[in-house]
C-alpha positions as CSV (number, residue, x, y, z in Angstrom):
1,M,42.9,-41.7,-38.0
2,I,46.1,-42.8,-36.2
3,G,48.2,-40.2,-34.3
4,G,46.0,-37.2,-35.4
5,S,46.9,-37.5,-39.0
6,H,44.5,-36.0,-41.5
7,P,43.0,-38.0,-44.4
8,P,44.4,-37.7,-47.8
9,A,41.3,-35.8,-49.1
10,A,41.6,-33.2,-46.4
11,Q,45.3,-32.8,-47.0
12,S,44.7,-32.5,-50.8
13,L,42.0,-29.9,-50.2
14,T,44.2,-27.9,-47.7
15,A,47.1,-28.0,-50.2
16,S,44.9,-26.9,-53.1
17,L,43.4,-24.1,-51.0
18,F,46.7,-22.7,-49.7
19,G,48.5,-23.5,-52.9
20,S,46.1,-21.2,-54.8
21,T,47.7,-18.1,-56.3
22,G,44.5,-16.1,-55.4
23,V,44.9,-17.0,-51.7
24,K,48.6,-16.4,-51.7
25,M,48.0,-13.0,-53.3
26,F,45.3,-12.1,-50.7
27,L,47.6,-13.1,-47.8
28,I,50.5,-11.1,-49.2
29,L,48.3,-7.9,-49.7
30,T,46.8,-8.4,-46.2
31,L,50.2,-8.6,-44.5
32,A,51.6,-5.7,-46.7
33,L,48.7,-3.5,-45.7
34,L,48.7,-4.5,-42.1
35,P,51.1,-1.7,-40.8
36,L,49.0,1.0,-42.6
37,G,45.9,-0.5,-41.0
38,L,47.5,-0.4,-37.5
39,I,48.6,3.1,-38.0
40,A,45.2,4.2,-39.0
41,L,43.7,2.4,-36.0
42,V,46.0,4.2,-33.6
43,A,45.2,7.5,-35.2
44,S,41.5,6.7,-34.9
45,L,41.9,5.8,-31.2
46,Q,43.8,9.0,-30.6
47,A,41.1,11.1,-32.3
48,I,38.4,9.5,-30.2
49,Q,40.6,10.1,-27.0
50,T,41.2,13.7,-28.1
51,A,37.5,14.2,-28.6
52,D,36.7,12.8,-25.1
53,L,39.3,15.1,-23.6
54,E,37.8,18.1,-25.4
55,K,34.4,17.2,-24.2
56,E,35.6,17.0,-20.6
57,A,37.4,20.3,-21.0
58,L,34.2,21.9,-22.3
59,L,32.3,20.3,-19.4
60,R,34.8,21.7,-16.9
61,V,34.5,25.2,-18.4
62,A,30.7,25.0,-18.3
63,V,30.5,23.8,-14.6
64,S,33.0,26.5,-13.6
65,Q,31.0,29.1,-15.5
66,S,27.7,27.9,-13.8
67,A,29.2,28.0,-10.4
68,R,30.5,31.6,-10.9
69,K,27.2,32.8,-12.2
70,L,25.3,31.2,-9.3
71,T,27.8,32.5,-6.8
72,A,27.6,36.0,-8.1
73,D,23.8,35.8,-8.0
74,I,23.7,34.5,-4.4
75,E,26.4,36.9,-3.2
76,S,24.5,39.9,-4.7
77,D,21.2,38.9,-3.1
78,R,22.9,38.1,0.2
79,T,24.6,41.5,0.3
80,A,21.2,43.1,-0.2
81,L,19.8,40.9,2.7
82,Q,22.7,41.8,4.9
83,L,22.1,45.5,4.4
84,T,18.4,45.0,5.1
85,V,18.8,43.1,8.5
86,N,21.5,45.5,9.6
87,N,19.3,48.6,8.9
88,L,16.3,46.9,10.6
89,S,18.5,46.1,13.7
90,T,19.3,49.7,14.1
91,T,16.1,51.3,12.8
92,P,13.2,48.9,13.5
93,R,10.6,51.3,12.2
94,D,12.2,51.6,8.8
95,T,10.0,49.0,7.1
96,G,10.5,50.6,3.7
97,I,13.8,48.9,3.3
98,C,11.8,45.5,3.2
99,A,10.0,46.9,0.1
100,R,13.3,47.9,-1.5
101,L,14.7,44.4,-0.8
102,K,11.6,42.7,-2.4
103,L,11.9,44.9,-5.4
104,F,15.6,44.0,-5.7
105,L,15.0,40.3,-5.4
106,A,12.1,40.4,-7.8
107,S,14.3,42.0,-10.4
108,N,16.4,38.7,-10.5
109,D,13.8,36.1,-9.7
110,R,10.7,35.6,-11.9
111,E,8.9,34.2,-8.9
112,G,9.3,37.5,-7.0
113,G,12.0,36.6,-4.7
114,R,11.1,34.8,-1.5
115,Y,12.6,36.2,1.7
116,A,11.9,36.6,5.5
117,V,13.4,38.5,8.4
118,Y,13.0,37.2,12.0
119,D,14.3,38.5,15.5
120,R,15.5,36.3,18.3
121,A,12.0,36.3,19.8
122,G,10.7,34.6,16.7
123,R,8.7,37.5,15.4
124,R,8.7,37.9,11.6
125,L,9.5,41.5,10.9
126,C,9.0,41.3,7.2
127,A,8.6,38.8,4.4
128,S,7.9,38.5,0.6
129,D,4.5,36.8,1.4
130,A,2.5,37.5,4.5
131,D,1.1,34.1,4.5
132,Q,4.4,32.4,4.1
133,R,4.9,29.5,6.4
134,P,8.2,29.0,8.2
135,I,10.5,26.5,6.7
136,L,13.1,26.3,9.3
137,D,12.5,25.4,12.9
138,P,12.9,28.5,15.1
139,A,15.7,27.0,17.1
140,E,17.7,26.6,13.9
141,R,17.2,30.2,12.5
142,F,20.3,31.7,14.1
143,T,22.6,28.7,13.7
144,G,23.9,27.1,10.5
145,P,26.0,28.1,7.6
146,A,25.5,31.0,5.4
147,A,23.9,28.8,2.7
148,Q,22.3,25.4,3.1
149,L,20.0,22.9,1.5
150,I,16.8,22.1,3.4
151,D,15.6,18.6,3.9
152,D,12.3,17.6,2.3
153,A,12.0,21.1,0.7
154,P,13.2,22.0,-2.8
155,Y,14.9,25.2,-1.7
156,L,18.4,26.6,-1.3
157,L,18.4,28.8,1.8
158,V,20.8,31.7,2.2
159,R,21.1,33.2,5.7
160,A,22.3,36.7,6.9
161,R,22.6,37.7,10.5
162,S,22.7,41.4,11.6
163,A,25.7,42.8,13.0
164,N,24.5,42.8,16.6
165,G,23.1,39.3,16.2
166,Q,19.5,40.2,17.0
167,L,18.0,39.7,13.5
168,V,18.4,37.1,10.8
169,G,17.3,37.1,7.2
170,F,16.6,34.3,4.8
171,I,16.3,34.0,1.0
172,Y,14.6,30.9,-0.4
173,Y,15.8,30.1,-3.9
174,S,13.5,27.7,-5.8
175,R,14.8,25.0,-8.1
176,A,13.7,26.7,-11.3
177,H,15.4,30.0,-10.3
178,L,18.6,28.2,-9.4
179,E,18.6,26.3,-12.7
180,R,18.1,29.6,-14.7
181,A,20.8,31.3,-12.7
182,A,23.3,28.4,-13.1
183,D,22.6,27.9,-16.8
184,P,26.0,28.0,-18.6
185,A,26.5,30.1,-21.7
186,T,28.0,27.0,-23.3
187,A,25.4,24.8,-24.9
188,L,25.5,21.3,-23.6
189,Q,22.8,18.8,-24.4
190,N,21.5,16.4,-21.8
191,R,23.2,18.3,-19.0
192,R,22.0,17.9,-15.4
193,L,22.8,20.3,-12.6
194,T,22.8,19.2,-9.0
195,L,23.6,21.0,-5.7
196,Y,25.3,19.1,-2.9
197,E,25.8,19.9,0.8
198,G,27.2,16.9,2.6
199,H,24.5,14.2,2.3
200,R,21.9,16.8,1.2
201,R,21.1,17.0,-2.6
202,L,19.0,19.2,-4.8
203,D,18.5,18.4,-8.4
204,L,18.1,21.7,-10.3
205,T,17.3,20.0,-13.6
206,S,13.8,18.5,-13.9
207,S,14.1,15.1,-15.5
208,Q,12.0,11.9,-15.5
209,Q,15.3,9.8,-15.5
210,P,18.1,10.9,-13.3
211,L,21.7,10.5,-14.4
212,V,23.9,8.2,-12.2
213,P,27.7,9.0,-12.4
214,G,29.6,6.0,-13.9
215,D,26.5,4.8,-15.9
216,G,27.6,6.1,-19.2
217,V,27.8,9.7,-17.9
218,T,30.5,12.2,-17.1
219,S,30.3,14.5,-13.9
220,L,32.4,17.4,-12.8
221,S,31.9,19.7,-9.8
222,A,32.8,23.2,-8.8
223,P,32.4,24.8,-5.3
224,L,30.1,27.8,-4.6
225,E,30.7,30.7,-2.2
226,P,30.0,29.7,0.5
227,P,32.1,26.7,-0.1
228,N,30.0,24.2,1.7
229,I,27.7,24.0,-1.4
230,V,29.0,22.2,-4.4
231,L,27.5,22.4,-7.9
232,T,27.8,19.2,-10.1
233,M,27.1,19.1,-13.7
234,T,26.4,15.7,-15.2
235,V,26.4,15.0,-19.0
236,R,25.4,11.8,-20.6
237,D,28.0,10.3,-22.9
238,P,26.9,10.0,-26.5
239,P,25.4,6.5,-27.3
240,E,27.5,3.9,-29.2
241,T,26.0,4.6,-32.5
242,L,26.8,2.7,-35.7
243,A,28.7,5.7,-37.0
244,R,30.8,5.9,-33.9
245,T,31.5,2.1,-33.9
246,L,32.3,2.3,-37.6
247,S,34.7,5.4,-36.9
248,L,36.5,3.1,-34.5
249,F,36.8,0.1,-36.8
250,L,37.0,2.1,-40.0
251,P,40.8,1.6,-40.3
252,L,40.4,-2.2,-39.9
253,V,37.6,-2.1,-42.5
254,M,39.8,0.0,-44.9
255,W,42.6,-2.4,-44.3
256,F,40.6,-5.4,-45.1
257,A,38.8,-3.6,-48.0
258,A,42.1,-2.5,-49.5
259,A,43.5,-6.1,-49.4
260,A,40.1,-7.4,-50.9
261,I,40.0,-4.8,-53.6
262,G,43.7,-5.5,-54.5
263,W,43.0,-9.3,-54.6
264,F,39.9,-8.7,-56.6
265,V,41.7,-6.6,-59.2
266,V,44.6,-9.0,-59.5
267,N,42.2,-12.0,-59.5
268,R,40.0,-10.3,-62.3
269,L,42.9,-9.1,-64.5
270,L,45.4,-12.0,-64.1
271,I,44.5,-15.0,-62.1
272,R,41.0,-15.8,-63.4
273,P,41.9,-15.2,-67.1
274,L,45.0,-17.5,-66.6
275,V,42.8,-20.3,-64.9
276,L,40.2,-20.0,-67.9
277,L,43.1,-20.1,-70.4
278,R,44.5,-23.2,-68.7
279,R,41.2,-25.0,-68.7
280,A,40.6,-24.1,-72.3
281,V,44.1,-25.4,-73.3
282,A,43.6,-28.6,-71.2
283,A,40.3,-29.3,-72.9
284,Y,41.7,-28.6,-76.4
285,H,41.3,-31.4,-79.0
286,P,43.3,-31.2,-82.2
287,G,41.3,-29.8,-85.0
288,E,39.4,-27.3,-82.8
289,V,39.9,-23.5,-82.7
290,L,40.7,-22.1,-79.3
291,E,38.7,-19.1,-78.2
292,P,39.8,-18.9,-74.5
293,M,39.2,-15.2,-74.0
294,Q,35.5,-15.1,-75.0
295,R,34.2,-15.7,-71.4
296,V,36.7,-13.1,-69.9
297,R,35.6,-9.4,-70.0
298,T,38.5,-7.7,-68.3
299,P,41.7,-9.5,-68.9
300,A,45.1,-7.9,-69.0
301,R,46.6,-7.0,-72.3
302,E,49.3,-9.7,-71.9
303,I,46.7,-12.3,-71.2
304,I,44.8,-11.3,-74.3
305,A,48.0,-11.6,-76.4
306,L,48.6,-15.0,-75.0
307,G,45.1,-16.1,-75.8
308,D,45.4,-14.8,-79.3
309,T,48.6,-16.8,-79.6
310,F,46.9,-19.9,-78.6
311,R,44.1,-19.2,-81.0
312,E,46.5,-18.7,-83.9
313,I,48.3,-21.9,-83.0
314,S,45.1,-23.8,-82.8
315,E,44.0,-22.4,-86.1
316,D,47.3,-23.7,-87.7
317,V,46.8,-27.1,-86.1
318,A,43.3,-27.2,-87.4
319,T,44.4,-26.3,-90.9
320,H,47.1,-29.0,-90.7
321,E,44.6,-31.5,-89.3
322,A,42.2,-30.7,-92.2
323,E,45.1,-31.0,-94.7
324,L,46.0,-34.4,-93.1
325,A,42.4,-35.6,-93.2
326,E,42.2,-34.6,-96.8
327,G,45.4,-36.3,-97.7
328,L,44.4,-39.5,-95.7
329,D,41.0,-39.4,-97.6
330,T,42.9,-39.2,-100.9
331,Q,45.3,-42.0,-99.9
332,R,42.3,-44.1,-98.9
333,K,40.8,-43.6,-102.2
334,L,44.0,-44.4,-104.0
335,T,44.4,-47.6,-102.0
336,R,40.9,-48.6,-102.8
337,E,41.6,-48.0,-106.4
338,V,44.7,-50.1,-106.2
339,H,42.9,-53.0,-104.6
340,H,40.0,-52.7,-107.0
341,R,42.5,-52.8,-110.0
342,V,44.4,-55.8,-108.4
343,K,41.1,-57.6,-107.9
344,N,40.0,-57.0,-111.5
345,N,43.4,-58.0,-112.9
346,L,43.3,-61.2,-110.8
347,Q,39.8,-61.8,-112.2
348,I,41.1,-61.3,-115.7
349,I,43.9,-63.8,-115.0
350,A,41.4,-66.3,-113.6
351,S,39.3,-65.9,-116.7
352,L,42.3,-66.5,-119.0
353,I,43.2,-69.6,-117.0
354,N,39.7,-70.9,-117.4
355,L,39.7,-70.3,-121.1
356,H,43.0,-72.2,-121.4
357,A,41.6,-75.0,-119.2
358,R,38.7,-75.5,-121.6
359,S,41.2,-76.1,-124.5
360,A,43.2,-78.6,-122.6
361,H,42.5,-82.3,-123.2
362,E,44.8,-84.0,-120.8
363,P,43.2,-84.6,-117.3
364,E,46.5,-83.6,-115.6
365,A,46.5,-80.3,-117.5
366,V,42.8,-79.6,-116.7
367,E,43.5,-80.3,-113.0
368,A,46.6,-78.1,-113.1
369,Y,44.7,-75.2,-114.7
370,A,41.9,-75.7,-112.1
371,S,44.4,-75.7,-109.2
372,I,46.1,-72.4,-110.4
373,Q,42.6,-70.8,-111.0
374,R,41.6,-71.7,-107.4
375,R,44.6,-70.0,-105.9
376,V,44.2,-66.9,-108.1
377,D,40.5,-66.8,-107.0
378,A,41.6,-67.0,-103.5
379,L,44.0,-64.1,-103.8
380,S,41.1,-62.1,-105.6
381,V,38.8,-62.9,-102.8
382,V,41.2,-61.5,-100.3
383,H,41.6,-58.1,-102.3
384,R,37.9,-57.8,-102.7
385,N,37.2,-58.3,-99.0
386,H,40.0,-56.0,-98.0
387,F,38.6,-53.4,-100.5
388,A,35.1,-53.7,-98.9
389,E,36.4,-53.2,-95.3
390,L,38.7,-50.3,-96.3
391,E,36.3,-47.5,-95.3
392,E,36.1,-48.6,-91.7
393,N,39.8,-49.6,-91.6
394,R,38.9,-52.7,-89.6
395,G,40.9,-55.2,-91.8
396,V,39.4,-58.2,-93.6
397,G,36.4,-59.9,-92.1
398,V,37.3,-63.6,-91.4
399,R,33.7,-64.9,-91.7
400,A,33.1,-63.2,-95.1
401,L,36.4,-64.2,-96.4
402,I,36.1,-67.9,-95.6
403,S,32.4,-67.9,-96.8
404,E,33.3,-66.4,-100.2
405,L,36.3,-68.5,-100.5
406,S,34.4,-71.6,-99.9
407,A,31.8,-70.7,-102.4
408,S,34.5,-70.1,-105.0
409,L,36.3,-73.4,-104.2
410,R,33.0,-75.3,-104.5
411,S,32.3,-73.7,-107.9
412,T,35.8,-74.7,-109.3
413,A,35.8,-78.1,-107.7
414,P,36.3,-81.3,-109.8
415,A,33.2,-83.0,-111.2
416,A,33.6,-85.7,-108.5
417,A,33.7,-83.2,-105.7
418,R,30.6,-81.2,-106.7
419,R,28.7,-82.3,-103.7
420,F,31.7,-81.7,-101.3
421,G,30.1,-79.8,-98.3
422,I,31.8,-77.0,-96.4
423,Q,30.5,-75.8,-93.0
424,I,31.7,-72.5,-91.5
425,D,31.6,-71.6,-87.8
426,S,33.4,-68.3,-87.3
427,D,33.3,-65.4,-84.8
428,D,32.9,-61.9,-86.1
429,L,36.7,-61.3,-86.3
430,H,39.0,-59.2,-88.5
431,I,42.5,-59.8,-89.7
432,T,45.0,-57.8,-91.6
433,Q,45.8,-58.5,-95.3
434,D,49.2,-59.9,-94.2
435,V,47.3,-62.6,-92.4
436,A,44.4,-62.9,-94.8
437,V,46.5,-63.9,-97.8
438,P,48.2,-66.9,-96.2
439,I,44.9,-68.0,-94.5
440,A,43.2,-67.9,-97.9
441,F,45.9,-70.1,-99.5
442,L,45.9,-72.4,-96.4
443,V,42.2,-73.0,-96.6
444,T,42.5,-73.4,-100.4
445,E,45.3,-76.1,-100.0
446,L,43.4,-78.0,-97.3
447,V,40.1,-77.9,-99.2
448,E,41.7,-79.1,-102.4
449,L,43.6,-81.9,-100.5
450,A,40.3,-83.0,-98.8
451,M,38.5,-83.0,-102.1
452,R,41.2,-85.2,-103.6
453,M,41.1,-87.6,-100.7
454,D,37.4,-87.8,-100.1
455,P,35.3,-86.0,-103.0
456,A,32.0,-86.9,-101.4
457,G,33.0,-86.0,-97.9
458,R,32.4,-82.9,-95.8
459,M,34.6,-80.2,-94.2
460,R,34.1,-77.9,-91.1
461,I,36.1,-74.7,-90.9
462,S,36.1,-73.1,-87.4
463,V,37.6,-69.7,-86.4
464,K,37.3,-68.9,-82.7
465,A,38.8,-66.0,-80.7
466,Q,41.2,-66.8,-78.0
467,G,42.0,-63.7,-76.1
468,K,42.1,-60.1,-77.2
469,D,44.2,-60.4,-80.3
470,R,44.5,-64.2,-81.0
471,A,42.2,-66.7,-82.6
472,Q,42.5,-70.3,-83.8
473,V,41.6,-71.7,-87.2
474,I,40.5,-75.4,-87.2
475,V,39.9,-77.2,-90.6
476,Q,38.5,-80.7,-90.0
477,S,37.4,-83.2,-92.8
478,S,37.2,-86.9,-93.3
479,G,39.6,-86.4,-96.3
480,L,42.3,-85.2,-94.0
481,H,42.8,-88.4,-92.0
482,D,46.3,-89.8,-91.9
483,T,46.5,-92.3,-94.8
484,P,49.2,-93.5,-97.0
485,D,47.8,-91.6,-100.0
486,M,47.5,-88.5,-98.0
487,Q,51.1,-88.8,-96.8
488,A,52.1,-89.2,-100.3
489,Y,50.3,-86.0,-101.4
490,M,51.7,-84.1,-98.4
491,K,55.2,-85.2,-99.3
492,E,55.0,-84.6,-103.0
493,R,53.2,-81.2,-103.0
494,Y,51.0,-79.9,-100.1
495,G,53.4,-80.4,-97.3
496,R,55.9,-77.9,-98.4
497,V,53.2,-75.3,-99.3
498,L,51.4,-75.7,-95.9
499,T,54.8,-75.4,-94.1
500,G,55.6,-72.2,-95.9
501,L,52.3,-70.7,-95.2
502,S,52.6,-71.5,-91.4
503,R,56.0,-69.8,-91.4
504,Q,54.4,-66.8,-93.0
505,L,51.8,-66.9,-90.2
506,R,54.5,-67.3,-87.6
507,A,52.6,-70.2,-85.9
508,P,53.0,-74.0,-86.1
509,L,50.4,-75.9,-88.1
510,D,49.1,-78.8,-85.9
511,H,47.8,-82.0,-87.6
512,D,45.8,-84.6,-85.8
513,G,45.8,-87.6,-88.3
514,E,43.1,-89.6,-86.4
515,A,40.7,-86.7,-86.3
516,G,41.6,-85.4,-89.7
517,R,42.1,-81.9,-88.3
518,F,44.5,-79.1,-88.9
519,A,44.8,-76.2,-86.5
520,I,46.8,-72.9,-86.5
521,A,46.8,-69.8,-84.3
522,I,46.5,-66.4,-86.1
523,T,46.7,-62.7,-85.1
524,I,43.4,-60.7,-85.2
525,V,42.6,-57.0,-85.2
526,P,41.5,-56.0,-81.6
């Protein structure tokens, strides 16, 4: 390729592909439906975005609700703890209030509610469990916020100091209790609850695989009271399922499907039937009956009507072809009958001439009758051979014509020329009757002339093809040498006849006197 040009085969393939009516129809339908597909795609994206916003709003409501529930639970317990430490700071011997605190906390906590009260000396005044081990360092008991997460311990600690600052009480919330307390009323699948205090973290939801924000999850937070504790709710985004993907690309699929279905319907009803109809018409041969709609199941009514029209036309053509064939056969029979009758009439004439020749006593008269009979026989031979070749319509066979003509000439030869030999060398050629008649007469004249000049001689007749539609006839004999006697015969009788026959054949008759040869070109049937 030079200059990036495409080969002719590729160009023709591209032209046939994009020139196809089906491809054009598909492109037109695709472009026509493209705005609807884009509108549906935008609507689908907006629906997905709306669903995401609704999910985020639901998550915000859920985390706010969980934060309020957990705050209410903690504040209620902290109030009870504050009353307890205030009462113990003024009335140290009233230990019954510890039992009432335990009972109150146990009503909210399935684990019984874990608490403890200490004074500044480090003595534990009361606790939910006598064997409970201290969680905080004694130096940190009176310092710190009202609520805090404990390092290396799965607890949320709530602190309450007495009004005089001499006592401090603690409530330890376990992870299970906090999860139950913060469980939102709104049902959310795969949700995770986590408490944060600065760098400290407490996962309330037990899970083998934690959810990391940003890793296909959505997280929202809400502060508790006290505000140093933040509750975070994390929800895993739904996986990209096949249905979700299809819902996103469904408008494009519908756009392509609409174009494909429209193209299929048009192709099935119109284009394919027209293509089959065109192929059937292109392959039609006169005489056949077209049935172009047999292989098409669902064509349009107009296509069916067009196919029926072609079928009716082909039926008419087939009928006319049959009538023409019948007329041609009748004509051929009539022509055969004409040639047969002409041959019979010529044979009758030849027989009458033969009868008259027998009653003649003068040699010149006998010779004249014989000469006439030979020419009538030559014409009869032509008609008989034409009659024989009429079925195949190939014309007259040259070899058969000259062979039969030679036999007839030898049978009617003068007594002195009974042993005159004729050798035939001919290709398998055919000629028309317009050529056969002058050739038969030409051979007859030359054979008769050669018999007169050399009765005991021989003759060689050669017919050879020269090209597709031409052949050369050569007649050579010792009796055709250029002699004074022959020149006399040519001048008195044979010369004018031979000249007329050559004109009829529209070719010059060449004579080689030294070789005793006559040659002429004739037209043959290809």
